[in-house]
N, C-alpha and C positions, 0 to 999 in steps of 0.2 A: 698601301702604295707600293707598286712593283719597282724594284731596283735592278739596274744593270751593272755589269762590271765597270763600265765607263763612269756611271754616276757615283758608284761607291769609291772609285779611285779618287775622284775629286773630293768627296766627303771625308774619306779616311786619310787623304793626303799621301796616297801610295800610288805607284805606277800600276798600269793595267797588268803588266807582266808579273808584278809581285803578287797581286790578288789572284791571278790565274795559277801561279805557282803555289800559293798558300792553299788554295782549294785542291790542287792536285795532291799536295802532301796529305790532305785529309781524305783522299780517296775520291774526290769529285773531279772528273776529267772531262775533256771535250768542251771547255768553256772558251768563248771568244769575247771580244770587247763589247759586242751587242747582245751577249747572252744574258737572260734574266737570272737573278740570284734570289733564292727562296729565303724565308725567315730563318730556317735551320742553318742554311749556309752562312747567313749574316752572323748568326750567333757563333759559328765556328770562327769566322774572321775576327769578331770582337773578342773572342776568348771567353764568352759567357757560357759555352757548353761545357760543363764540368763533368769529369769522369764519374763513373758510378761509385767509386770509392768514397767520394764526398757525400753522396746520397746515403750510403751505408753508415757513414759516421754520424750524419744528422739523425738517421733513424735510430742509431744506437743511443745517441744523446736523448732523443725523445723517449725511447724505451726506459732508459735509466730514470728520467724525470717521472715517467708514469709509475715506475716501480716505487720510487721514493714517495710519491703521492699516495699510492696504494697502502704502503706500510704505515704512513702517517694516519690514514683513515682507519686502518685496523687498530692502531694504538688508541686513537680517540674513541672508537666503538667499544673496545675492551674497558676503557676507563668509565664510559657511560654505564655499561652493564654492571661494573663493580659498584658504582655509586647507587644505582637502582637497587641492587641487592642489599646494600647497607641501609638505605632508607626503608626498605621493606622489612628488614629484620628489626630495626628500631621501632617501626610502627606496631609490629606484632608484640614486641616486648612491652610497649606502653599499654596495649590492650590487655595483655595478661596481668600486668601489675594493677591496672584499674579493676579488673575482675576480682583479683585476690583481695584488694582493699574493700570492695563491696561485700564480699563474703565475710571478712573479719568484722566489719561493722554490724552486719546482721547477727553474727554469732554473739557479739557483745551485748546487743539489745536483748537477745533471748536470755542470756545469763542474768541480766538485770531483772527481768520480769519473773524469773523462775523462783518458786517458793520452796521452803524446806519440806522434805518428804515426811508424810504422816504414817503412823503404824496402821496396819490393816484392821478394819473394824470387824468385830465378831458379830455373830447373829444376835447374841444377847445384847450387845451394845446397840445394835440397830433397833431391836425390839424396845429397849428402854427409851430410846429417843422418840418413839412414836407416841401420839396422844393416847390417853387412857382408853378412849373408846375404840382404838384400833389395835391396842397391844395384843389382845387375845384373838384378834381376827385371823383366822387361818388362811390357808391358800384358797379356801372357798369364798373368802370375802371378796368384796368388789375390787376390781383392778385399780391401782393407784396411778396417778399421772406423775411421771418422773421429769423434773425440771433441773437443768444444770445450775449448780450453785455459783454464786458470784460473791467474791469476798471483797471487802473494803479495807482489809488489813494493810496498814502501812509499815514499811521497813523503818527500823531505827536509823538515826542519823549516822552512827558509826558504820552500820552495814551498808548504807548507800555510798558513803565515802570509800569504803573498801572495794566495792564492786566497780565504782567509777575509775579508781586507780588501776585496777586490774584490766579494765577495758582499754585504758590508755596505753598500758604497757604492752598489751597484745597488739594494739594498732601500731605502736612504734616498732615492734619486733617484726611484724608480718606485713605492714602496709607499704605503700609506694613512698620512696624517699627521693628527694631532689638530688640529682647528680652533683658531685662536688667538682668535677673537672669541667673546664670551659668547652662549650660546643663550638667546633670549627665548622663554619658554613661556607658554601661555595656561592659567591655573590656575582650575579650577572650585572655588569655595568654597561649602560648604553653610552652613546656619544656625549650626551650632556645629561646631568641629573641634579635635582635639588638636594641640598644637604639633608633636609628632613626626610626625604624619600630614601636616601642612602642609609640613614640611621635606622629607619624602619626595616629595610632589607636585612641589616645586620642584627636586628632585635636588640639594639642598644640605645642608650640615651643620646639625645641630640647634643647635649653639653659635652659628652665625651668626644664626639666627632669634631665639634668646634674646637676643642682643646688641641686635638691632633693637628687640625688645619692651622691654628694659630702658631703651633710649633714649627710648621712648615713656612710660616710667613704669609699665609693666605688669610686675609681679614674678611670674613663673610658672616652672614646670618643664616638661620635655618631655612629661609625662603630663597636664598641666593642659589644660583646655578654654578656648578663646577664642571670642568671638562673631564673626559674619560680618563686621561692619564693621571690627573690629580686624584680622581676618585679611586683608581686602582691602587695608588700609593697609600691612601687612607685605609683602604680595606686590608692591605698587607700589614700596616702599622697596628691595626686593631686585632690582628691575629687570625684573620680569615683569608680565604683564597679568592682572589678576584679574577673574573673571567670577562674579557671584552665581549659584549653582546654583539652577535652577528645575525640577529633576527631579521628576516626579510621585511622591509618596510613597504608601504603602499607605493612608494616611488620605484623600488626594485621590481615589484610585481608589474607595474605599468610599463617599465622599460622592457621587461622580459616578454610581455605580451605583444609589444609593438615592434619587436624585432622582425625584419623582413626575412622570409624563408623562400627557398626555391633555387633554381639553377642560376649561376652567375653568367652574365653576358659581358662582352667587351664594352668598355666605357672610354670616353675621351680623357686624356691626361689633364690633371690640374697643375698648372704651371704658375709659380709665384716669381715675380720679378723683384729682385732685391739689389741693394747697392748703396753707395754713399750719396749724400745730397748733391744734386746738380750734376750727376754723372750721366744723366740722359735716359733714365728708366721710362718715364712717361713719354718722352719724345720717341723712344723706340716703339712703345706700344701704339703711339699715335700714328706712326708710319705704317705699322702692321694693320691697324684698323681703318686706315685712310680717313680718320676723323680727327678734328682739332681738339683733342682733350686738353692739351697743355695750355691753351689760351684761357681756359676757365679756371685755372689754378692761380691764386694770388701768390706773387713772389716766385713763381716758377717751381713750387713744390706741391706735391699732392697732399691734401689735408685729410682725406679719408681713404678708406680701402674701397677700390672699385673692382668689379669683376666683369669680364667680357669674354665672349666666345668668338673665335675667328676660324675661318676655313683656310687651311693650308693644303693646296691641291685637293685631294679627296678626303682629308682628315680634319676632324674638329678638335680644336685645342681650347681649353679654358684657361684664361689668364687672370691672375689676381695681382693687382698693382698695389704695392705697399709704399708708404712714405719713407723717405730716407733720413729725416732728421732724427737726432739722438733721442728726442722726447718720445718717439714712436717705437722704441725698442720692444715694448710689450706687444705692439701691433704686429711687428715683424715676427715675433716669437709665435703668436697665434697663427700667423700665415704659414709658418714652417710646419706647424702641426697638422695641417689639413691638406698639404700639397704633395704631389708626386715628384715633381721636378722643380728645381730652383735655377732660374737664370740669373746668374750673378753679373750685374753690369758694372764694369770697371772702366773708367775713362783712361784712354791711352796716355793723355798728357799729365794726369794727376797720379795715377797708379793706385796702390793699396792705401786706403784711408781708414780711420777708426770704425765707421759704420760698415765698411767692407769686411773688416775682421769680425764684427758682431754678427753679420749675416752668415759668415762661414761657420761660426760657433753654433748658431741656431740650426743650420742645416745639418751639421754633424750630430748635434744632440738629437735631432728628429730622425736621423738615418735616411736623409733624402738625397737623391742623386743631384749633383751640381753640374751645370753647363755654364761656362764662362763666356760672356759676350764682351769682348774688348771693344768699347765704343770710341768714337771720334778718331778713327784711323785716317780720316780724310784730312786731318790737320797736318801741317808741315812739321817735320822734326820729331815726330812721335817714335818711341822705341817700344815695340810690342814685346820684345824679349825681356826688357827691363820689367814690364808688368808681370810676365810669366815668372820671372825670378822672384819678384815680391810675393806672388801668390804661393810659390813653392815653399817659401819660408814658413807658411802657415798650413802646410800639408795639402795644398791644392796643386797637383802636378799634372801637366799636360800629357796627353797620350804620346805624342812624338818625343817627349822627354822621359819616357818610361813610366808615366803615371796612368791613371784611369779616368781623367777628366777631359771632356771635349772642350776645346777653346776655339771660338770663332771670332774673327775680326769683323766688325760691323761699323756702319755709319748711319745713325738715325737721321742725319741730314740728307745724305744722297741715296740712302737705301742699299749701299754696297754691303754684301754679305748677309743681308736679312733672309734671303731665300735659303742660304746655307744653314742659318740658325734654325729656321723652321724645319728644315729637313733633318737636322740633328735632333731636334725635339721629337719629331715623328719617329725617327729610327730608335731613339732611346725608349719611347713609349711602346713601340712594337716589340722590342726585345723584352721589356718588362712584363708584357702580356697583362695589362691592367684590366680588371673586371670587377663587377659588383652585381648584387642581387637586385633586379628591377621590380620584382613582384612583391606586393605586400606594403605595409605601412612605411612611410618615409622617415628617415633620420638624417641629420646633418648638423651643420654649424651656422651660427649667426655671424655674418661678416660685418654688418653695420646696421644701425637703426637710427631713425631720426623722426622728427615731427615736421610734416610738410603741410602748408596751408592748402586747404581744399581736399586733402587726402587723409590727413590724420597721422596715425602711427604707421610708418613705412619701415619694414624690416627686410634687409637684404640677406638671403640665406643661400648656402651652397648645399644642394642635395647630395648626400654621400652614399645612400642605399635606399632601395624602395622607390616608389613613385609618389610625388606630392601632387595632390589633385585639389581642384576648387571644391570647397565644401568640407574639407578635412578639418578635424579638431586638432590643433597643435598646441604643444607646450614648448615655450622657449625661455629657459631660465626661470624667472619668477613671474612670467606673464603667460597668458593663454588666450585662445580665441578661435574663431572659425575663419578659415581662409575665404575671404570674399573675392579676391582677385589675385592672379599671378601675372607678373609683367617681366619680360626678359630685358636684356641690356639695350635692345633696339626699340623699346617702348611697345613691343608687341604683346597683346594679351594672350596668355596660354591657358589651356584647359588642364594641362598636367606638365610636370617637370621630372625628367629622368635623372639617374645618377650623373654627377659631375656637371650639373646645370645650375648656374647662378640665377636666381629670380628674386624679384621684390614681392613681398607678401603684404597684403592689406587685410586688417581684421583683428590684429592682436589688441589685447586690453591695455597694454602699456609699451614702453620702450625697453627691450631687453639689453643686456650688456653684450658688447662685441666679444666673441669667443664662446658664448653660451651654446650649449647643444640644444637642438630642437628635436622633437619626436611627435608622431601622430598617435593619438589614443582613440578609444572607441567612442566615448561619449563626452559631452561637455561637463557632466557631473564628475566623471573620473578625472578630467583635467583640473577642475576646481579643487578636488581633494588633494591631488598631487601638489599643486601650487600652494595650497594652504599649509600642507606639511612642510614644504621647502621654506616658506616664509617663517613658520613657527621655529623651524630649526635654525634659520639664520638669526632670528631675534634672540634665541637662547644663546647662540654662539657669540653674538655681539654683546649681549648682556654680560656673559661670562668674561669676555675680553675686557670689557669696561671695568668690571669689578676687580679683575686681576691687576689692572694697571693703576687702580686707585692708590694702593699703598706704595707702589713704585714711584708714582708721580709725587706723592707726598714726601717720601724720603729724598727724592731727587731735588725737589724744591728746597728742602731743608739744607741739603749739601751745597747746592749751586746758588741759592738765593734767587732773586727775581730774574726771570728771563723775558726779554722782549719778544713779543709775538706780533706777527703780521696776519691779521684775519682777512681772508678773501672769500668771495662767493663767485663761483664759476657757472656761467651758462654758455652752452655751445650748441651748434646746429646739429651735431651728430654725437651719439654716445661714445664712439671710439675716441674722438678728439677730447671729450670731457675726461674720460678715463686717463688718457695720456697726460693731459694737463695736470690733473690731480697728482699723478705719480711724479711728474717732473718738478712741480712746485714743492712737494713735500721733501724731495731729495735735496732741495736747497737749504734745508734747516741746518743750523750750526748749534754749537753749545751756547751761544749768546743770543741768537735771533732764530726764531722758529716761524715756519709758515703753517698756519692752521686753516685748512679748507673747511669753512663753516658749512657750506652746502655746494653741491654740484648737480647740474641737471641739463636737460635738453629742451630747447625752445627759447622763445623770446623772454626778455626780462620783464617780469610783471610786478604789480604792486606788492605782492606777498614777498618777493625776493628783496625788494628795497626795504620793506619793513623789517625783515630778518637782518639785513645788513646794518640797519640803523640800530637795532637792539644789540647786536654783537660788535658794533664798531668795525664792520668789515668793508673792504673795498670790493666793488662789483666789477668783475671782468667779463666782458661779453666777447665771445669768439665767433665771428660770423653771424651774430645776432644783434638786435637792437632792443631798446626799451620802448614800451608803449607810452602813450601820452600820460596816462594816470601814474605810471611808474616814474616818469620824468618829473611830474609835479611833486610827487612825494619825495623824490630825491632832492629837489631844490629846497623844500621846506625842512627836511630832516638833515640836510647837509651831507648827504651820501654821495661819494664820488663814483661815477660810472665811466669805465674806460672801455673802448671798443678796439678790437684787433682782428686782423685777417691773416696775419703771419704769426706762427706760434712762437718763433724765437724772439720776436719783438716783445711779446707778452712776458716771456721769461726774463729777458734783459731788464724790463721795467721793474719787475718784482725784485730782481737783484739790487737795483738801484735803491728801491725803497728800503730793503733790508740793510743796505750799506748806511743809510741815514740813521737807522736805529742802533747801529753799533756804537759802543762807547768810543769817544774820540781817542785816537792814538797820540800819546804824548811823546814828543821828541825834544831833545835839548840841543841848543846852538850856542857854542862858546863864542862870545863876541869880544873878549878882551882878557889879557894876562899882564899883571904887574909884578915886578920883582922887588922884594923888600931889601933896601940898601941900609937903612938905619932905623932904630926904634927910639923915639923921643918920649920922655916922661913929662906929662903935663898935669898939674894939680886940677886944672879946670876941665880939661878934655880927656884926661886919662892917657893911656898909651897911644901914640900916633906913629904909624909906620910910614917912614919916608920911602916912597916907591918911585920906580921908573916904569912907565907903561911901555911894555915891549911889543905887544901885538894888539891890534884892534882898538876898542874903546872901552873905558871903564865908566859905567853909569851907576849913579847912586841908587836908582829905583829898582835895580835888579839884584837877585840873590848871588852869593859868592861861595867859593870853596877855598880853603887854605890847603896848599899842597906842601908837604915837607919830604924831600927826597922822592918826589913824584908819587907820593902816597897821600890820599886825602885824609887830613887830620881834623878838619872842622868844616861844617857847612852852616851858613847863616846869612846875615845881612850886614851891609855897611852902616856904621853908626854915623860916620861923617866923611865927606870928601871935600878937600881943600886944595886950592891952588894958591900958593903963598898964604896970605891971610884971609883970602876970600873963599866963601862956600860956593861950590859949583855943582852942577848936575852931572857933568861928564867931562872926562879928560881923554884926549886922543893919544895915539901911539907916538912915542918919542918925547913925551912930556913928563916932567916930574910932578909929583903930587903927594899930598898927605892923606892917608887913609886910616880912619878909626874903625876897628873891627869890634862889634858889640859882643861882649861876653866871651872874649878869647884873647890870650896874649900871644901875639905873633913874635917870631924871631927873625934875625937877619938871615937872609938866604931863602926864606919862605917865598912861595909864589901865591899870589891871589888871583884866582880864576873867576871871572865874571861871566855868567851865562843867562840865557833866557829859555823858558819852556814854551814850546809851540804845539798847539793842538791841531791834528790833521784828521780829516774825515776818513774813516776806514771803508774799504769796499771789499766785497766778497771775491 
């Protein structure tokens, strides 16, 4: 969108002469009020054109970071080479020792079989051994057949023993010996690992590993799963070196392959509208869109995240509306992580409120540019400077006050200042030069997901890179599926969605969580493998967390005793609301009463939900959903309470009230009468009787008492008797004398008897 000196003067709140002078100082001359101003010249006016020195500093920092990374890589490579050399040397030594052992064993066998040497036979001896018929046969006789002699001679027992001992000594001297020093191994530890598998990696007994874990306070068995940090500590305790495994998983490979590549193109800015409840966020968007969105929201607050695209002059802007209630803080945090610009709506009559501060913190944490829209300026008596002052206390300072934040006064009711706000958004986006890769597989974030009758699972996503097309296989959190249909915010069916485009996707297998990332993969088989891997990892993590908390819960119950628990089952129309409700209700838990969310889900309340609630004694809370006929019948027969809500803080307040009823009553004491002891009379029949004057209130016989001496409590007990003259009475009023018998205590003159009652009050959170 082209800008002139005249339009910029209105936007930047400077005179035309000041803008022309600023451009002249920068070397741009010949400008008039009707002259066009380029993007570079706008950057000069905004002060965003930084000198080359800053670029050089950035480059230097990047070079230093690259140098550090290179050195770290070289050290790691040298360490790996050294470890390979050690392993190779150990392998060769083991082979050599085994070969030596084999040779020694063969030599020992040969020595056992070897017979004593015999003296050489003479010709006469040989001739004498021949048969008589052959003794005189000369060389001319017939040739004899020579056959090797075989002896059956056995060694004597003492000779066999001597040779066996010698073979054992030679083997002990020259054979392979088991090393006496402990072998230190380098153990690769994944994110989660079974105790038995960890023991196998360390080549040690499972019992030794369990002993170390018990010493750490972790009560597990060999088939239980422990996390990476715990496993690394165990490895160090066992004397080995633990290394966190960084092996590429099937999920990493899928993400790497699905990354979009190509040239970046300009994209529309993603703008998130934030602010306190009832400050007019949805009304402002409603005016911009020219559609009555606000009428569809119960109680005047937005219950889910909505995403819309609007045209401002010739520019497209993507708006994300986030709820303002405190229970949706996590929603707003997710919104700040996917947005380029945050429009912070602040009501001119209310000023800075708690959710306003939270939104500022989210924006700063995400490093997102803030534009402040001061709403309701059409009301009488509003002070915009007071709002600016409140914002500056939290680090949000207006440009004309020396800061870097654009602040625009608007009225969502009359439309005043809305065009200036849109122009400020377009200008900020133009200076930021937002871009994204449009070619290749799409990636982005899940904004919302719900079950809708007739459509099934509907997931609202924001494409952040690549192009999402009909027929793509996508993974979103723990769900996957084939894109059957793409629908934009105007209910128009699309064939594809480019970056910064919010669309509703039909075809996922389930309802993903808000904030989950989605990506496109090649085949459905690959998607199923990645999802199965994620689900298995989540199960292991959940199991590990459950096991780790078993002992903590046991010890906590021993220390604290029984703790009252409110069991609730939540069903909501969209996933984001269910997540926010779970977080808000769990945050209500105290040391005495806890909220336990038995289950949470999306969709109507069915028979299975009611059955689960009956089993666990839970209260069913439906947020923008209702129970079907079967569920209602089961609830009536099982005595399960089902409550329906359309405004989130009504639900939270009701749960608070329920928790207040489970709190132990608060005991308070109310002093109703004080009597002063004037005399003490001795009575054989009644014992000591204190003659008293009732100074304040009423003395009642049925209530407990305290005896005060010099304003110090010396006794606490009950009245044994209360008499007015000779008559027994139940109470005596102020200004009247009476006789009081105190059981098991001797009162004295001057003591005061204080009569009080204990009152139980219901406690609230």
